[in-house]
C-alpha positions in Angstrom: 0.0 0.0 0.0 1.4 3.4 -1.0 1.5 6.1 1.6 3.3 9.4 2.3 7.0 8.6 2.5 7.5 11.3 5.1 5.7 9.0 7.5 8.2 6.2 7.1 10.4 7.2 10.1 7.3 7.1 12.3 6.4 3.5 11.5 9.1 2.1 13.8 7.4 3.9 16.7 4.4 1.7 16.4 5.9 -1.6 17.6 8.2 0.3 20.0 5.3 1.9 21.8 3.3 -1.3 21.8 6.1 -3.2 23.5 6.6 -0.3 25.9 2.9 0.0 26.8 1.8 -3.7 26.7 -0.7 -5.8 24.7 -3.7 -3.9 26.1 -2.6 -0.8 24.3 -3.3 -0.3 20.6 -0.9 1.8 18.6 -1.9 3.2 15.1 -0.2 5.4 12.5 -2.6 7.2 10.1 -1.8 8.8 6.8 -4.4 11.6 6.6 -4.2 11.7 2.8 -6.0 8.4 2.6 -9.1 8.7 4.9 -10.8 5.5 3.6 -7.6 3.5 4.2 -5.7 5.7 6.6 -4.1 3.1 8.9 -0.6 2.3 7.5 0.8 0.7 10.7 -0.8 -0.9 13.7 0.1 -3.0 16.8 -2.4 -4.8 19.0 -5.2 -4.2 16.5 -7.2 -6.9 18.2 -8.3 -4.3 20.7 -10.6 -2.6 18.2 -10.5 -5.1 15.3 -8.7 -2.7 13.0 -5.9 -3.5 10.7 -3.7 -1.9 8.0 -6.0 -0.2 5.5 -8.8 0.6 8.0 -10.4 4.0 7.7 -10.4 7.2 9.9 -12.5 7.5 13.0 -15.0 10.2 13.7 -12.4 12.0 15.9 -9.8 12.1 13.1 -12.4 13.6 10.8 -13.2 16.2 13.5 -9.5 17.0 13.9 -9.1 17.7 10.2 -12.3 19.7 10.0 -11.6 21.9 13.0 -7.9 22.1 12.3 -7.0 21.5 16.0 -3.4 20.7 14.9 -2.9 24.4 14.0 -2.7 25.3 17.7 -1.8 22.0 19.3 0.8 19.3 18.9 -1.3 16.5 20.4 -4.5 15.6 22.2 -4.1 13.5 25.4 -6.2 11.3 27.7 -9.6 11.5 26.1 -12.2 8.7 26.4 -12.9 6.3 23.5 -15.1 3.3 23.0 -15.0 0.4 20.6 -16.7 -3.1 20.5 -17.9 -2.7 24.1 -14.4 -1.7 25.4 -13.5 1.5 27.1 -10.3 3.3 26.2 -8.2 6.3 27.3 -6.6 7.6 24.1 -4.0 10.1 23.0 -3.2 11.4 19.5 0.1 13.0 18.3 -0.1 15.3 15.3 2.6 14.6 12.7 3.2 17.8 10.8 5.5 18.8 7.9 6.1 22.5 7.2 3.1 23.3 9.4 0.7 21.0 7.6 -0.8 17.8 9.1 0.3 14.7 7.3 -0.3 11.9 9.9 -1.6 10.9 13.3 0.1 8.7 15.8 -2.6 7.3 18.1 -2.3 5.4 21.5 -5.4 3.7 22.8 -5.2 2.1 26.2 -7.9 -0.5 27.1 -9.1 0.5 30.6 -11.5 -2.5 31.2 -9.0 -4.5 33.3 -8.2 -1.4 35.4 -11.9 -0.7 35.8 -12.6 -4.3 36.8 -9.8 -4.0 39.4 -11.3 -0.7 40.8 -14.8 -2.3 40.9 -13.4 -5.3 42.7 -11.6 -3.2 45.2 -14.7 -1.1 45.8 -16.7 -4.3 46.5 -14.1 -5.6 49.0 -14.1 -2.2 50.8 -17.9 -2.2 50.9 -18.0 -5.8 52.2 -15.6 -5.0 55.1 -17.2 -1.6 55.8 -13.9 0.1 54.8 -15.4 2.8 52.6 -13.6 6.1 52.9 -14.7 8.4 55.7 -17.2 10.9 54.4 -17.5 9.0 51.1 -21.3 9.3 51.2 -21.2 13.1 51.2 -18.7 14.8 49.0 -18.5 17.8 46.7 -16.0 18.5 43.9 -15.7 22.2 43.6 -13.8 22.2 40.3 -15.9 19.7 38.4 -17.5 21.2 35.3 -21.2 20.8 35.1 -20.9 18.6 32.1 -18.8 16.1 34.1 -21.3 15.7 36.9 -23.7 13.3 35.2 -21.1 10.9 33.9 -19.5 10.8 37.4 -22.7 10.1 39.2 -23.5 7.2 36.9 -20.0 5.8 37.1 -20.0 6.1 40.9 -23.2 4.0 41.2 -21.8 1.4 38.8 -18.5 1.2 40.7 -20.5 0.6 44.0 -21.8 -2.7 42.6 -18.3 -4.0 42.3 -18.9 -5.6 38.9 -18.2 -4.3 35.4 -21.3 -3.6 33.3 -20.4 -6.3 30.9 -20.6 -8.9 33.7 -23.6 -7.4 35.6 -26.8 -9.4 35.8 -30.1 -7.9 34.8 -31.0 -7.4 38.4 -27.7 -5.6 39.1 -28.3 -3.2 36.2 -31.9 -2.6 37.4 -30.5 -1.8 40.9 -28.1 0.7 39.5 -30.9 2.5 37.6 -33.2 2.4 40.6 -30.4 4.0 42.7 -29.9 6.7 40.1 -33.6 7.4 40.0 -33.5 7.8 43.8 -30.8 10.5 43.3 -32.9 12.1 40.6 -30.3 11.5 37.9 -32.9 10.3 35.4 -34.4 13.8 35.3 -31.1 15.3 34.2 -30.7 16.2 30.5 -28.9 13.4 28.6 -29.2 11.0 31.5 -30.7 8.1 29.5 -28.0 8.3 26.9 -25.3 8.4 29.5 -26.8 5.5 31.6 -27.2 3.4 28.5 -23.6 4.1 27.4 -22.0 3.2 30.7 -24.2 0.2 31.5 -23.7 -1.1 27.9 -27.4 -1.4 27.2 -29.8 0.3 24.7 -31.7 3.5 25.5 -35.1 1.8 25.1 -33.9 -0.7 27.8 -33.1 2.2 30.2 -36.6 3.7 29.6 -38.2 0.3 30.4 -36.2 0.0 33.6 -37.3 3.6 34.6 -40.9 2.9 33.7 -40.9 -0.4 35.7 -39.3 1.4 38.8 -41.9 4.1 38.6 -44.7 1.6 38.5 -43.2 -0.2 41.5 -43.1 3.0 43.5 
């Protein structure tokens, strides 16, 4: 597959970073001149199912459209999702004479880490070792847009099981608790709950309707 020869020196970084970061970390090199077949090098592609010749993502298209590379050299530690997996990702902008020619992307699969955090939370709860004052807290510097996702993730973490391993009853219990907190009345709540619990939005609405009927 032909690609921009200026990207050739960056190809060696793909296996290097993969070996450095481990097999739960996907590394990709994109040639932005070929959006339909942009991936020219990849390591640990099993994380998202991509391979050499795979296309751009929606974020890559957004970067090109908004020209974020004009004022930044990289984007770091943003959330991504693929095939039911949760990632923390970073993208380095490869530029030549001020123009973007490629993207070097690092996608870290966080599911194992989330499982560990959930398991630890379950153990702390079982032995009544939750942090002092954990039930009442306020984060003064949390932007309003981050409050809803955090409230949902806190309730999921309290169950001690990842959403992919939760039973129907456990998911129903999470939604019932969120309803008690009034989260379901917040704008965008159903979308956020569905995303984090890995279920459809209609399923969330059915849980909410069932809980209201039970009350």
